[in-house]
N, C-alpha and C positions, 0 to 999 in steps of 0.2 A: 771329648764327649764320651760319656760312659753309657753303654747300652746293656740292658739286662737280658740274659737268655736263661730261662728257667730260674734257678736259684743262684746262678753264677753271673758275675758282672765282668765285662772286659772292655778295655779302652780302645776306641777306634779314632782317637783324636789325631788329626793330621798335623804335620809340621806347621808352625806359625799359627796355631790356634783355630783350625777349621771347626766351626760349630755345627750344631744339628741342622739349623736352617740352611746354612751354606751347603752342607752335605746333600740335603734333599734337593736344593735347587741345582747343584752341580750334577747329581745323578739324572735329574729331569733334563738338563741340557745335553748330557751325553746321550740319553735315549732320544732326544729331539733330533739328533743327527739322522736317525732312521726316517722320521716323519718329514724332515726337511728335504730328503731325497725324493719324496713323493709329492707333497702338497705344493711345494714351490713351483713345480713343473706343470701343474694342471692347467693354468691359463695359457700355456705355450703350445697346447696340442695343435691348434690351427697353424701356428707358425712352423711347427715341426713337420706337419703335413705338407705345407708349401715348400719348405726347404728340401725335402726329399721326394717331392713329386708324388705324394700319396693321394689317392682319390679323396675328394672333399668330405664324403660321408663315410670314409673308411674306418672300421674298427681296429685296423692294424696298429694305429698309434698307441692304443692301450697296451700293446706289448711292452712298451717301455716301463710300465708298471709291473706286468707279469714277470718279466725276466729279472727285474730288481728283487721281487719277492722270492723268486727261485734262488737267486744268489744268496739272499738273506737266509733262506731255509737251509740250503745245503751246507753253507760254510759254518753254521752254528755247530754242526757235528764235529768240526775240527777245532773251532775256537774254545768250546767248552772244556774238553780234556786238556788243552794247552793252558787254559786259565787255572785248572786244578793242579797242574804240574808246576808252572813257572810263576804263578801269582797273577793277581788282577791287573796291576799297573803295567807290567811289561806287555801283556796282551792288549791292553787298552791302547797303548802307543802304537803297537804294530797295526792294529785294526784301523785306527784313525789314519795311518799312513796309506793303507790300502784304499780306504774310503776316498781320500783326497786324490789318489791316483786314478780311481775309477771315474770321479767327477771330471778330472782333467782330460782323460781319454774321451769321455762323452762330449766335452766341449769342443774337442778337436776332430771329432768323427767326420770322415769324408763321405760316409754313406750311412744309410739307415741300418745296415747290418753291423757296421762298426759302432754305431750308437748303441745298439742292443748289447754288443760285447762290453762296451764301457759301462752300461747300466748293470750288467751282470756282475762285473768286477766291483762296481760301486756298492751293490747289494751285499757282496761278500764282506766288504769292509764294515758296512753297517751291522752285519751279523755279530761281529766281534764286539762292537761297542755296546750292543744290546745285551749280549750274554754277560759281559763284564758288569754292566750296570745292575742287572737283576741279581747276579751273584753277590755283588757287594751288599745289596739290600738283604739277601738271604743270609749272608755272613753276620749281619748286624741285628736282625730282628727275627722274631718268631710269632706264629699264630696271628691273633688279632692286631698285634703291634705291627707285624709285617704288612697286613692288609691295610692298616691305617697309613703306614709309610708309603705303600704303593699308591694309595688313593691320593695322598698329598703330591706325590711325584706326578701322577697322571693329571692332576689339576693344573700343574705348571706346564707339563708336557703338552697339554691340549691347546696352549696358546699358539703353538705352531700351526695347526690347521685353521685356527681363527684368523691369524694374520698373514700366513705364508702366501695364500693365493692373491690377496690384495697387494702384498709386497712384490710378488712375482709379476703381477700386472703392471705395477709401477716401474719395475726394472725393464719390462718389455716396452713400455712407453718411451723410456729414455734410451735404452740400449737394444741389443738384439737378444734372441732367445738363449744364446750361449752364455750371456751374462748371468743367467740363473745358475748355471753350472759353476762358473767362476766364483760366485758368491758362496756356494757350498764349500769350495776349497778353502776360502778365507774363514768361514765359520768353523770348519774342522780344525784349522790351525789355532784359532782362538781357544777352542775347547781343550786342545792338547796343552797349551801354555797354562791355562787355568788348572787343569788336573794335576799339575806338578805339586799342588798343595795337598793332594790326597795321599794318605798313607796306605800301606798294604793292609788289607783286611783278611786275607786268607791265613788262617792259623797254620803254623808249621806242621802240626800233627795231622792236618787235613790235606796236606800235599800228597798227590797220588803219582805213582810212577807212570811214565808215558810208555806203556807197553800195551800191545794189542789185547792181551788177556785181561789186563786191568780195565782198559776202556770197555771191552766187550762185557765184562762183569758188571760194570757200572750201568751200561745200557740195558742189560738183562734185568738188573734190579729195578730200573725205571718201568719197563714194560710189564714186569711181573707183579707190580704193586697195583691192585685194583683201583684204589683211589687216585693214584697219580696218573695212571693210563686212562681211566674213565673220564676224569675231569679234563685231561688234555684233549681227548677226542671231542668233548663238548666244546672246548674253545676252538677246535678246528672248524666246526660248523658255524660258530659265531664269526670267526675270522673269514670264512667264505662269504658271508653276507657283507661284511665290511669291505672285503677285497672287491666284490662285485659292485658295491656302491662307489668305491674309489675309481674303478675302471670305467664305470658308466655314468658317473655324476655329471660330467661335462656334456654328454649327449642327452641325458634326461633333462637337465636344466636348459640347455641351449636349443636342442632340436625338438624334443617332445613338448616342453612347456614354453619354448620360444622366448627365453629370458637370458640369452647368452651374455648380454652386457651387464647383467646383474649376478653373474656366476660367482665372483669372489665374495660378494656380500652374502649371498644365499649359503654358499659353502661355509663361510665363517660363522653365520648365524647358527647353523646346525652344529658346528664344532663347539659353540658356546654351551649348547646343551650337554655335550660331552663333559665340559668342565664343571658344569653345575652338578651333574651326576657324580663325578669324581669327588667333588667337595662334600656333597651330602653323604656319600658312602663313607668317606673318612670320618664323618661325625657320628654315624649311626652304627657302623659295623661292630664297634666295641660294645655297644649297648645290646644289640639284637643278635650278634654272632654271625659270622660269615656264612655258615651253612644254612641258617634260616633265611638270610637275605638271598642266597642263591636260589633256594626253592621258591620263594615268593616272586622274585623279580624275573625268573626265567618263564614262569607262567604268565606274568603280566606282559612281558615282551611278546610272548606267543599270541596273547589276546590282541595286541596292537597289530601284529603281523596279519592275523586273520581279518582285521578291519581293513588293512591296506589291500588285501587280496579281494575282499568283497567290493571295495571301491573300484578296483581295476576291472573286475568282471562286469559290474553293473554299468560301467561307462565305456565299454569296449576298449579298455586299456589306456584311455586318455581322460583321467579324472581331473577335477578342479585342482589347480596348483595350490590354492589356499587351504585345501583340505588334506591333500595327499602329502605334500612336503612337510607341513608341521607334524603330522602323525609319524612320518618317517623319521624326523628329527627326534621326536619323543622316544621312539623305539631304539634308535641308535644311542640316545642318551642313557637308556636303561642298561646298555652294554657296560657302562662304567660302574654299575653295581654287580656286574657279572664277571668281566674279564679279570680285574684285579683280584677278586675273591676266588675265582676258579684257579687262577695261576698260583695264588698263595696256598690254597688247599691242595693243589697238585704237588707243590714243592715241599710242603710241610714234613712229609716223611723222609725227605732226601737231604737233610742237613749236612751229612758227611761228604756228599758228592754234589754240592750245589751247582758247580759249573757244568759238570757232565749232565746232570738232570735238566738244567736250564737249556743246555744246547739241544738235547734230544727232544724234549717237549716243545721247545720253540721251533725246531725243524719240522716236526710233525704238524704242528699248528700252521706254520707259515706256508710250507709247501702244499699241504692239503688244501688250505684256504685259498691260496693263489690259483691252483689248478681248477678248483671248483668255481671260483670267482670268474676265471677266464672263460669257462664254459658258459656261464650265465651272460657275460658280456657279449659273447658271440651270438647269442640268441636274442639280443635286445630288440632290434628292429625299430619300429616307429611307435611302439606302445610300451607301457610299464608292466604289462601282464607277465612276461617271462620273469622279470625281476621280482614281482610280487609273489609268484608261485614259488620261486626259489627261496624267498624269505620263510614262507610257511614250512616248506619241506625241510630246510636246514634247521629251523627252530625245533621242529618235531624230533629230529635226530639228536639235537643237543639235549633236549629234555630226556630222551631215552638213554643217552650216554651218562647223564648225571644220575639218573635213577640206578643204573647199573653200578656206577662207582660207589654209591651209598648203600648198596644192598649188603645187609648183614652188619652195618656199622651203627653204633649208638651215637648219633650226631644230634 
């Protein structure tokens, strides 16, 4: 497969004829390892509470999501420079191994504390797979082409949150909650075998020495670039909303709206809106431009967020399920017009240090989003009001960050 970068073409064809469609599906599957470590577990929250004697209404179980995100965030700072030094494939295999070990440790955890340790290790492995996947895309595409590729990848990637909760519920019906962790080990092994068909995409001239000065210089370049840093901070606040949703979705749907038996279906239906957003974004970003779409869609998402807050305030925090959840799904679907484009815009000036830039921007986004999301989860209570307030506050901060990133730019 030949991909064009500027006026230059280079070949990223893998051994035995890896084509463009297979490449995108493979990258989607690699990135899906991250989502699999989250969405598959959501139906098991009650079982995990019971297994470790946690209070029935405890928010403590959401820590399995928070520590996973923290591992995902911190480890990206390591995997990125390693991927820029040793290449994408070697780091991919190492990180998949760590991912599988973390899932195995979680499955065998004798206590809730050990489960959290396993989840942290699991997240560190997921960090490497994510960094490598995005770096491969950045190696292969630029500008709107990269945004289109990311949208196509996200359209496939979103199948995980559509089907994972239902599949997880099925595994729980047949086996115990540990089976969800064992399945993740098997999935990771299958991805490792498939990725043998992938060729190395890091150009020899882009390999960077693994020295503190070189890594620090790369990080400094990322944070000193207004567009890269500003867009990254914008994605941090969007990630905070998404993290809060993931951590609170089971309680919102099961406890506040009293629809626990419908949780996999509701969660999957909202995920379908992610997929539709990603597909549509991939079709229109080349026509309208990613910067224009960012400006339009971030204001539209803010408008829906304000509507959610108004509903929550007017109903004492317990609005109609048939109004609140569809609006929430629409707003989250709009994120598929924002996250791929913001990520692309942030990485666009960083072609020579794609792995390092991906790792630092990903770490900032994931760690900040996880911590802010955890704060929101802890405030949830028995109404959606804290969650709705957080949406509006974080959306406002995302808009401000985007405006700062674009200041003085002719976009």
